[in-house]
C-alpha positions in Angstrom: 175.2 55.9 80.5 178.8 56.9 80.5 177.8 60.5 80.6 175.7 60.0 83.8 178.5 58.2 85.5 180.9 61.0 84.8 178.4 63.6 86.0 177.8 61.6 89.2 181.6 61.4 89.9 181.9 65.1 89.3 179.0 65.9 91.6 180.5 63.7 94.3 183.9 65.4 94.0 182.2 68.8 94.3 180.2 67.8 97.3 183.4 66.4 99.0 185.1 69.7 98.3 182.2 71.6 99.7 181.5 69.5 102.8 185.1 68.7 103.9 185.6 72.1 105.6 182.5 71.5 107.8 184.6 69.0 109.8 186.8 71.8 111.0 186.0 74.6 113.4 186.6 78.3 112.7 188.2 80.7 115.2 186.8 83.8 113.5 185.4 86.6 115.7 181.7 86.9 116.1 181.4 90.3 114.3 183.5 89.1 111.4 181.4 85.8 111.1 178.2 87.7 111.0 179.5 89.9 108.3 180.9 87.0 106.3 177.6 85.1 106.3 175.8 88.1 105.1 178.3 88.6 102.3 178.1 84.9 101.3 174.3 85.0 101.2 174.5 88.1 99.0 176.9 86.3 96.7 174.6 83.3 96.3 171.8 85.7 95.3 174.0 87.4 92.9 175.0 84.1 91.3 171.3 83.3 90.8 170.7 86.7 89.3 173.6 86.3 86.8 172.4 82.8 85.9 168.9 84.1 85.2 170.3 87.0 83.1 172.4 84.6 81.1 175.7 86.3 81.9 176.9 83.2 83.8 176.8 79.6 82.4 175.3 76.7 84.2 178.6 75.0 84.9 180.2 78.2 86.1 177.2 79.0 88.3 177.3 75.5 89.9 181.0 75.8 90.6 180.6 79.3 92.1 177.6 78.2 94.1 179.5 75.3 95.6 182.4 77.5 96.6 180.3 80.2 98.2 178.2 77.6 100.0 181.3 76.0 101.4 182.4 79.4 102.8 178.9 80.1 104.1 178.7 76.8 105.9 182.2 77.3 107.4 181.1 80.7 108.7 177.9 79.3 110.2 179.8 76.4 111.7 182.1 78.9 113.5 179.0 80.8 114.7 177.3 77.7 116.1 180.5 76.5 117.9 180.8 79.4 120.2 182.3 82.4 118.2 179.0 83.4 116.7 175.8 85.0 117.9 175.5 84.2 121.7 171.8 83.4 121.6 172.3 81.1 118.7 175.1 79.5 120.5 173.1 79.0 123.7 170.0 77.6 121.9 171.7 75.3 119.4 175.5 75.4 119.3 176.1 75.0 123.0 173.9 71.9 123.2 175.3 70.2 120.1 177.5 72.1 117.7 178.3 68.9 115.7 174.6 68.4 115.1 174.3 71.8 113.4 177.3 71.0 111.2 175.8 67.7 110.2 172.4 69.2 109.4 174.0 71.9 107.3 176.0 69.3 105.5 173.0 67.3 104.7 171.0 70.3 103.5 173.9 71.4 101.3 174.3 67.9 99.8 170.6 67.6 98.9 170.4 71.1 97.5 173.5 70.9 95.4 172.8 67.4 94.1 169.2 67.9 93.1 169.7 71.6 92.2 172.5 71.0 89.7 170.8 67.9 88.3 167.6 69.8 87.8 169.3 72.7 86.1 171.1 70.3 83.7 168.0 68.5 82.8 166.2 71.8 82.2 169.0 73.6 80.3 171.2 70.8 79.0 170.8 68.5 76.1 172.0 65.0 77.2 170.5 63.3 74.2 172.4 65.3 71.5 174.9 63.3 69.6 178.6 64.2 69.7 179.9 66.7 67.2 183.5 66.7 65.9 185.6 69.7 66.6 186.1 70.7 63.0 182.3 70.6 62.5 181.8 72.8 65.6 184.4 75.3 64.5 182.9 75.5 60.9 179.5 76.1 62.4 180.8 78.8 64.8 182.5 80.8 62.1 179.5 80.3 59.7 181.7 78.6 57.0 183.3 82.1 56.6 186.2 80.7 54.6 184.1 79.3 51.7 183.8 81.0 48.3 180.0 81.1 48.6 180.2 82.9 52.0 182.8 85.3 50.6 180.5 86.0 47.6 177.5 86.6 49.8 179.6 89.0 52.0 180.5 91.0 48.9 176.8 91.1 47.8 175.8 92.2 51.3 178.5 94.9 51.3 177.3 96.3 48.0 173.7 96.3 49.3 174.9 98.5 52.2 177.4 100.5 50.1 176.1 100.7 46.5 178.6 103.5 45.7 181.6 101.1 46.0 182.7 101.0 42.4 185.6 98.6 43.1 183.2 96.1 44.6 180.9 96.2 41.5 184.0 95.7 39.3 185.1 92.7 41.4 181.8 90.9 41.5 180.8 91.5 37.8 183.0 88.7 36.4 181.6 86.3 39.0 178.1 87.0 37.8 179.2 86.3 34.3 180.7 82.9 35.3 177.5 82.1 37.2 175.3 82.9 34.2 173.6 85.8 36.0 173.9 88.1 33.1 171.3 90.7 34.2 173.3 91.1 37.4 176.5 91.3 35.5 175.1 94.1 33.3 174.1 96.0 36.5 177.5 95.5 38.1 179.4 96.6 35.0 177.2 99.6 34.5 177.7 100.7 38.1 181.5 100.2 37.8 181.6 102.3 34.7 179.5 105.0 36.3 181.4 105.1 39.6 184.9 104.6 38.4 184.8 106.4 35.1 184.9 105.2 31.5 187.8 103.1 30.1 188.0 101.1 27.0 187.9 97.8 28.9 185.0 98.8 31.1 183.0 99.8 28.0 183.9 96.5 26.3 183.0 94.5 29.4 179.6 96.2 29.6 179.0 95.4 25.9 179.9 91.8 26.5 177.5 91.5 29.4 174.7 93.1 27.4 175.3 90.6 24.6 175.2 87.7 27.0 172.0 89.0 28.6 170.4 89.0 25.1 171.5 85.4 24.4 174.4 86.4 22.1 172.6 89.1 20.2 174.5 92.4 19.8 171.8 94.9 20.6 171.9 98.7 19.9 172.8 99.3 23.6 175.7 96.8 23.4 176.8 98.3 20.1 176.9 101.7 21.7 179.2 100.4 24.5 181.5 98.7 22.0 181.8 101.8 19.8 182.7 103.8 22.9 185.4 101.2 23.8 186.9 101.5 20.3 186.9 105.3 20.5 188.9 105.1 23.7 191.2 102.4 22.5 191.1 101.4 18.8 193.2 98.3 19.6 190.8 96.8 22.2 190.5 93.2 21.3 187.2 92.2 22.8 185.4 95.3 21.5 186.7 94.7 18.0 185.7 91.0 18.1 182.2 91.8 19.1 182.0 94.6 16.5 182.7 91.9 13.9 180.0 89.8 15.5 177.6 92.7 15.2 178.4 93.1 11.5 177.9 89.3 11.0 174.5 89.5 12.7 173.5 92.4 10.5 174.2 90.3 7.5 177.4 92.2 6.5 179.7 89.2 6.4 182.3 91.1 4.3 182.6 93.8 7.0 182.8 91.1 9.7 185.6 89.4 7.8 187.5 92.7 7.4 187.4 93.4 11.1 188.5 89.9 12.1 191.3 89.8 9.5 192.7 93.1 10.8 192.5 91.8 14.3 194.4 88.6 13.4 197.0 90.6 11.5 197.9 92.3 14.7 197.7 89.2 17.0 200.8 87.5 18.3 200.7 83.9 17.3 200.7 82.6 20.9 197.6 84.6 21.8 194.8 82.1 22.8 192.0 84.4 21.6 193.4 84.4 18.1 192.0 80.8 17.6 188.5 82.1 18.4 188.8 84.8 15.9 190.1 82.4 13.2 187.1 80.2 13.7 184.7 83.1 13.5 186.4 84.3 10.3 186.2 80.8 8.9 182.4 80.8 9.6 181.7 84.0 7.6 184.0 82.9 4.8 182.2 79.6 4.5 179.0 81.4 4.0 180.2 82.4 0.6 179.5 86.1 1.0 182.9 87.2 2.3 185.9 87.0 0.0 188.6 84.6 1.1 191.8 86.3 2.4 194.7 86.7 0.1 198.2 85.5 1.1 199.1 89.1 2.0 196.5 89.4 4.7 198.3 86.9 6.9 195.1 85.5 8.2 195.4 81.7 8.5 192.6 79.5 7.3 190.8 77.6 10.0 188.5 74.6 9.6 184.8 75.3 9.9 183.6 71.8 10.7 183.0 72.5 14.4 181.3 75.4 16.1 183.7 77.9 17.6 183.6 78.5 21.4 181.8 81.8 21.0 179.1 80.2 19.0 178.9 77.3 21.5 178.4 79.9 24.2 175.6 81.6 22.3 173.8 78.2 21.6 174.1 77.3 25.3 172.5 80.6 26.3 169.7 80.2 23.7 169.0 76.7 25.0 168.7 78.0 28.5 166.3 80.7 27.4 164.2 78.2 25.5 164.0 75.9 28.5 162.9 78.8 30.7 160.2 79.7 28.3 158.9 76.2 28.2 158.5 76.4 32.0 157.0 79.9 32.0 155.8 81.1 28.7 154.4 84.4 29.9 157.5 86.4 29.0 156.6 88.1 25.6 160.0 89.8 25.4 161.7 86.5 26.1 159.9 84.9 23.1 161.1 87.8 20.9 164.7 87.3 22.1 164.5 83.6 21.4 163.1 84.1 17.9 165.8 86.7 17.1 168.5 84.2 18.4 167.3 81.4 16.2 167.2 83.7 13.2 170.8 84.9 13.9 171.9 81.3 14.2 170.1 80.4 10.9 167.8 77.9 12.7 164.7 78.6 10.6 162.8 75.5 11.7 163.3 76.4 15.3 162.3 80.0 14.6 159.0 78.9 13.1 158.4 76.5 16.0 159.1 79.4 18.4 156.4 81.6 16.8 153.9 78.7 17.2 154.9 78.1 20.8 154.8 81.8 21.7 151.3 82.3 20.2 150.0 79.3 22.1 151.6 80.4 25.4 150.3 84.0 25.1 146.9 83.4 23.6 145.2 84.1 26.9 147.1 87.4 27.4 146.2 89.7 24.5 148.5 92.5 25.4 151.6 90.3 25.6 150.6 88.5 22.4 150.4 91.9 20.7 153.9 92.8 21.9 155.2 89.5 20.6 153.6 89.9 17.2 155.1 93.4 16.9 158.5 92.0 17.8 158.2 89.2 15.4 157.1 91.6 12.6 160.2 93.7 13.3 162.3 90.6 12.6 160.5 89.9 9.3 158.0 87.4 10.6 154.5 88.3 9.5 151.5 86.1 9.9 
């Protein structure tokens, strides 16, 4: 209701501003008045054309229409009062010039009032609730300041400019944090291809490949790690994952040797040294790797809790298992899950995986055959 009161007051003020000049006579010459009225009529038509084309808003059009109408009525008043067309003056103005002005004023009031109200009811939205300024500003800029929007812009930029190596290098760690490991592999491979090989880029690619395979160091990942070590024999992440590869191959003594050498060179305040100590404790507790002598300088670490790297692997394996429970048609996924459980020493879960995979793939012989071949390559037969 308040809105309609305000609109009524605004309309009344506009009408008063438009009709007040009709009370005064103009002393303009006849030729000038005729030209003025023609110009004002053209301006009214131009306003309507701009409004229809959308280049002029409703409120701006209404204000312009009022002003032009005021000038047009003033010019016509002058014409009807004796300075206009002689025939018009004789027929109408000479008899009753005030009547002409009153008629013009009434027409203008009716047209303006109902015209503006009709336009607002057609184009406006009086029933919409109010919207705070901050909300309108956020909507106008499309939440451009948010991290999600920034990430989407980078993805859109790379879709349009896939040869931007820096962009791939920037977005790869984000993919890793989001758990989008396949995208991280693609991003790091592109950065390596476009920006050239470095030890860290090779190591980062190897890490992404390991994450994509649920913590298993595949041949492709091993190749990237070897390339990193050739470029920089002191690269920490490449050497750590080389030790993990040795552990997964069953060579715990080699894994222990790699990690002891890494620890021997590590400053004590390095955070990653704690991860390496826990990994070393894990292989030493297996009984197949000799314990370090005092000369190695490798401190003993308790093995009662899983190290962060192992926790990461287990979390990825759990996500893969959950996905296969939802959609069991991925034969390669079942093989990866089986390999992961074997690496983690989860023999019961490995046997359950074989049973679940055969049940899920029994209606798809080709995928079942692929799974059986993968299981056989891992030592599971029958």
